[in-house]
C-alpha positions in Angstrom: -2.4 5.5 20.8 -3.2 2.6 18.5 -3.1 -0.9 19.9 0.0 -2.9 18.6 0.3 -6.6 18.2 3.5 -8.6 17.5 3.6 -11.5 15.0 5.5 -14.7 15.4 8.6 -13.1 13.9 8.5 -10.2 16.4 7.2 -7.7 13.8 4.8 -5.3 15.4 1.5 -4.5 13.5 -0.5 -1.5 14.6 -4.3 -1.4 14.2 -4.2 0.4 10.9 -1.8 -2.2 9.4 -4.0 -5.0 10.7 -7.1 -3.4 9.1 -5.3 -3.6 5.8 -4.6 -7.3 6.3 -1.2 -7.4 7.9 0.7 -9.6 8.2 -0.8 -11.5 5.2 -0.8 -8.5 2.9 2.8 -7.4 3.7 5.0 -7.0 0.7 8.1 -5.4 2.3 9.1 -4.3 5.7 11.7 -1.5 6.3 13.0 -0.4 9.7 10.3 2.4 9.9 7.7 1.5 7.2 5.7 -1.5 6.0 4.4 -1.8 2.4 1.0 -3.6 2.3 -1.3 -4.5 -0.5 -4.5 -2.6 -0.1 -7.1 -5.5 0.0 -9.7 -3.3 -1.7 -8.0 -2.7 -5.0 -9.3 0.8 -6.1 -6.7 0.5 -8.9 -4.5 -2.4 -9.8 -1.5 -2.6 -7.4 -3.0 -0.2 -4.8 -0.9 -0.3 -1.7 -0.7 1.1 1.9 2.6 2.5 3.1 2.3 2.4 6.9 4.6 3.9 9.5 5.9 1.2 11.9 6.4 3.8 14.7 3.6 4.6 17.1 2.6 7.9 15.5 -0.8 9.3 14.7 0.4 12.6 13.3 3.0 13.0 10.5 5.4 15.2 12.5 5.5 12.7 15.3 7.7 10.4 13.1 11.4 10.2 13.8 14.0 11.8 11.5 15.1 8.3 10.6 11.5 7.4 9.4 11.5 10.6 7.3 14.8 9.7 5.8 13.8 6.1 5.1 10.6 7.3 3.4 12.7 8.3 0.4 14.0 4.7 0.0 10.6 3.2 0.5 8.8 5.4 -2.0 11.6 5.0 -4.6 11.3 1.2 -4.3 7.5 1.3 -4.5 7.6 3.4 -7.6 10.2 1.2 -9.3 8.4 -2.1 -8.4 4.9 -0.8 -9.4 6.2 0.6 -12.7 7.9 -2.7 -13.5 4.8 -4.7 -12.4 2.0 -2.7 -14.0 3.4 0.2 -16.1 1.3 2.8 -14.3 0.8 6.2 -15.9 0.8 8.3 -12.6 1.1 7.5 -8.9 -1.0 9.1 -6.2 -0.1 9.2 -2.5 -3.0 10.0 -0.3 -2.6 10.6 3.5 -6.2 10.4 4.7 -6.1 9.2 8.3 -9.7 10.0 9.1 -10.8 6.5 10.0 -7.4 4.8 10.5 -5.4 7.1 12.7 -1.9 5.6 12.5 0.4 7.4 10.0 0.0 5.8 6.6 -0.4 6.6 2.9 -2.7 5.0 0.3 -0.5 4.5 -2.8 -2.6 4.3 -5.9 -1.2 3.6 -9.4 -3.2 5.4 -12.0 -4.2 4.1 -15.4 -6.0 5.8 -18.4 -7.2 2.5 -19.7 -8.2 -0.8 -17.9 -5.4 -3.2 -17.0 -5.7 -6.9 -17.1 -3.9 -9.1 -14.5 -4.4 -12.7 -13.8 -7.4 -12.9 -16.1 -9.2 -10.0 -14.3 -9.8 -6.5 -15.7 -9.0 -3.6 -13.3 -10.5 -0.2 -13.9 -9.4 3.2 -12.7 -12.8 4.9 -12.5 -11.4 8.2 -11.3 -9.0 8.8 -14.2 -8.0 11.5 -15.1 -9.3 13.1 -11.9 -8.9 12.1 -8.2 -8.9 8.4 -7.4 -12.4 6.9 -6.8 -11.9 5.0 -3.6 -15.6 4.0 -3.5 -14.9 1.8 -6.6 -13.4 -1.6 -5.8 -12.0 -4.0 -8.4 -13.3 -7.3 -7.1 -10.5 -9.6 -5.9 -10.3 -12.4 -3.4 -7.5 -13.6 -1.1 -6.0 -15.8 -3.7 -6.0 -13.0 -6.4 -4.6 -10.6 -3.8 -1.8 -13.1 -3.0 -0.9 -13.3 -6.7 -0.8 -9.5 -6.9 1.5 -9.4 -3.8 3.7 -12.1 -5.3 4.0 -10.2 -8.6 4.8 -6.9 -7.0 7.3 -8.6 -4.6 9.0 -10.2 -7.7 9.6 -6.8 -9.1 11.0 -5.3 -5.9 14.4 -3.7 -6.4 
């Protein structure tokens, strides 16, 4: 079972969430899910959708978490479409290194996108995402991406 830590507001962050920068990278919390910016931006607006329940296998999640997954993914898709006009969206559930239930959410683009004076490439287009490629950002650039996505949240 993953070690969990609580923030000042009582929000619990599992080890996988913390690896992806929680609480600083958190865009939105739901009852059963958290949406985080993926600090290593393989594509512009790459996110992590992490289960808040202590589960390390998909079927371990509660029925309520599965039900809320629909709302969270609909909100993600609407916000990312408004924020960056992606062409496709990929959800990857890898969980090889980070065992807590989570998805990598990768907006996909046929051409480079520019945001905040930086160019972001999708080197895997039109095939599978290239997670080995990272569009270079820093904490302040990531904070601006988070702010922009949050401003587009439904």
